[in-house]
C-alpha positions as CSV (number, residue, x, y, z in Angstrom):
1,X,0.0,0.0,0.0
2,X,1.3,3.5,-0.9
3,X,-0.1,7.0,-0.5
4,X,-0.2,9.1,-3.6
5,X,-0.9,12.8,-3.9
6,X,-3.1,14.2,-6.7
7,X,-1.4,16.3,-9.4
8,X,-3.6,19.2,-8.7
9,X,-2.6,19.2,-5.0
10,X,-4.3,18.6,-1.8
11,X,-5.9,15.2,-2.0
12,X,-4.2,11.9,-1.1
13,X,-5.3,8.4,-1.8
14,X,-4.0,5.0,-0.6
15,X,-3.6,2.4,-3.3
16,X,-2.3,-1.1,-3.6
17,X,0.9,-1.5,-5.6
18,X,2.2,-4.8,-7.1
19,X,5.9,-5.3,-7.4
20,X,7.4,-7.9,-9.7
21,X,11.0,-8.1,-8.3
22,X,12.3,-10.8,-10.7
23,X,11.5,-10.2,-14.4
24,X,14.3,-12.3,-15.7
25,X,12.0,-14.9,-17.2
26,X,9.6,-12.4,-18.8
27,X,9.2,-12.1,-22.6
28,X,11.7,-9.4,-23.8
29,X,8.8,-7.9,-25.9
30,X,6.5,-7.5,-22.8
31,X,4.8,-4.1,-23.0
32,X,6.3,-3.1,-19.6
33,X,9.8,-3.2,-21.1
34,X,8.8,-1.2,-24.1
35,X,7.1,1.5,-22.0
36,X,9.9,1.6,-19.4
37,X,12.8,1.2,-21.8
38,X,14.2,-1.7,-19.8
39,X,14.7,-5.4,-20.3
40,X,14.2,-8.7,-18.4
41,X,16.2,-8.9,-15.2
42,X,16.5,-5.1,-14.9
43,X,14.9,-3.1,-12.0
44,X,11.5,-4.3,-10.7
45,X,8.3,-3.5,-12.5
46,X,5.5,-1.9,-10.3
47,X,1.9,-1.2,-11.1
48,X,-0.9,0.5,-9.3
49,X,-4.2,-1.4,-8.7
50,X,-7.2,0.9,-9.1
51,X,-9.7,1.2,-6.3
52,X,-12.3,-1.5,-6.2
53,X,-10.2,-4.1,-8.0
54,X,-9.3,-7.5,-6.4
55,X,-5.8,-8.6,-5.8
56,X,-5.1,-12.3,-5.1
57,X,-1.8,-12.7,-3.2
58,X,-0.1,-15.3,-1.0
59,X,-0.1,-14.7,2.7
60,X,3.4,-15.4,3.9
61,X,7.1,-14.4,4.1
62,X,8.1,-15.6,0.6
63,X,8.0,-13.2,-2.3
64,X,7.3,-14.2,-5.8
65,X,6.9,-12.5,-9.2
């Protein structure tokens, strides 16, 4: 969860953020790499989950991509 500030100032909203820490096995043509100018195995890929969407995640200490 992260808190984001609106571009026009004042308002804040808390949103869920998903982090893919290991992208080494992803397709090099994945849209994320084209948009970010990166490649598999480079820095993590994050995306924000809009309010009202469902996120299925493991409950535990292990991280996965």
